[in-house]
Each structure stands twice: as structure tokens, then as C-alpha cells.
C-alpha positions as CSV (number, residue, x, y, z in Angstrom):
1,M,105.3,77.0,94.5
2,P,105.5,77.2,98.3
3,G,102.7,78.9,100.1
4,T,103.0,81.3,103.0
5,R,102.8,79.9,106.5
6,K,99.7,80.7,108.5
7,T,100.5,82.7,111.7
8,H,98.3,82.4,114.7
9,P,97.8,85.2,117.3
10,P,99.1,84.5,120.8
11,S,95.5,84.7,122.2
12,L,94.5,81.8,120.0
13,K,97.5,79.8,121.1
14,A,96.7,80.4,124.7
15,K,93.0,79.4,124.3
16,V,94.1,76.2,122.5
17,A,96.7,75.4,125.1
18,V,94.3,75.9,128.0
19,E,91.7,73.7,126.3
20,A,94.3,71.0,125.8
21,I,95.5,71.2,129.4
22,R,92.0,70.9,130.7
23,G,91.8,67.6,129.0
24,V,88.0,67.6,128.4
25,R,88.3,67.1,124.7
26,T,90.7,65.1,122.6
27,T,93.5,66.8,120.6
28,A,91.7,66.0,117.4
29,E,88.5,67.7,118.7
30,I,90.4,70.8,119.8
31,A,92.2,71.0,116.5
32,K,88.9,70.8,114.6
33,L,87.2,73.3,116.9
34,F,90.0,75.9,116.5
35,D,90.8,75.0,112.8
36,V,94.5,74.2,113.5
37,H,96.6,71.1,113.0
38,P,96.6,68.6,115.9
39,N,100.4,68.8,116.1
40,L,100.1,72.5,116.8
41,V,97.7,71.7,119.7
42,A,100.3,69.3,121.2
43,N,103.2,71.8,120.7
44,W,101.3,74.7,122.2
45,K,100.3,72.6,125.2
46,R,103.8,71.4,125.8
47,Q,105.2,75.0,125.5
48,A,102.6,76.3,128.0
49,L,103.4,73.6,130.5
50,E,107.1,74.2,130.2
51,Q,106.7,78.0,130.7
52,L,104.3,78.0,133.6
53,P,106.9,77.4,136.3
54,A,109.0,80.3,134.9
55,I,106.0,82.6,135.0
56,F,105.4,82.0,138.7
57,A,109.1,82.0,139.5
58,G,109.5,85.3,137.7
59,A,107.1,87.1,140.0
60,Q,109.0,85.8,143.1
61,A,112.4,86.7,141.5
62,A,111.3,90.2,140.6
63,R,110.0,90.7,144.2
64,Q,113.4,89.6,145.7
65,H,115.2,91.8,143.2
66,S,113.1,94.8,144.2
67,D,113.7,94.0,147.9
68,A,117.4,93.9,147.4
69,E,117.3,97.2,145.5
70,K,115.3,98.8,148.3
71,D,117.8,97.7,150.9
72,A,120.7,99.2,148.8
73,L,118.8,102.5,148.4
74,Y,118.1,102.7,152.2
75,Q,121.8,102.1,152.9
76,Q,122.7,104.9,150.5
77,I,120.2,107.2,152.2
78,G,121.6,106.3,155.6
79,R,125.1,107.1,154.4
80,L,124.0,110.5,152.9
81,K,122.3,111.4,156.2
82,V,125.5,110.7,158.2
83,E,127.6,112.8,155.9
């Protein structure tokens, strides 16, 4: 009879990933400390490292998008004033 899978909250995943990225403890020590499987520690670390560039690029892309939107709105305001 199959059991249900244990789900972990995102906050725990983040703590485990940060601890793994720091590299002070081994994967086995981190797994034991947070009561998770060592493969999960490695997976969460890999996911965190893959998503970090996107997080920082997202802020820059959003800023560029808002600047382009502002420019379009100012052009529209200018046209309305002329009319």
C-alpha cells in the first residue's frame, strides 16, 4: 500500500538550499539537521542556483518594461495636448 508523499513548505526548502550553498556543512549533515533526504538537499540547491540569475534579471527586465511603458504614456499625453 503506497504512502502519501511528504510535502515541504517553500520556507524550509529555501533554508536548506541556503545552508547547502554556504557549504559549511556536508549534504548528509544538512539532511539530518532538517530531517530530509540528502537527494532533496542536492535538488533544492541545484534549483536555487539555477533560478538566482532569473530573479535578478527579472527586476531589471521589469524596470525596462516600466520605462518603456512610461515613454509610451508620455507620448500619448503629448499627442492629446496637441489635439
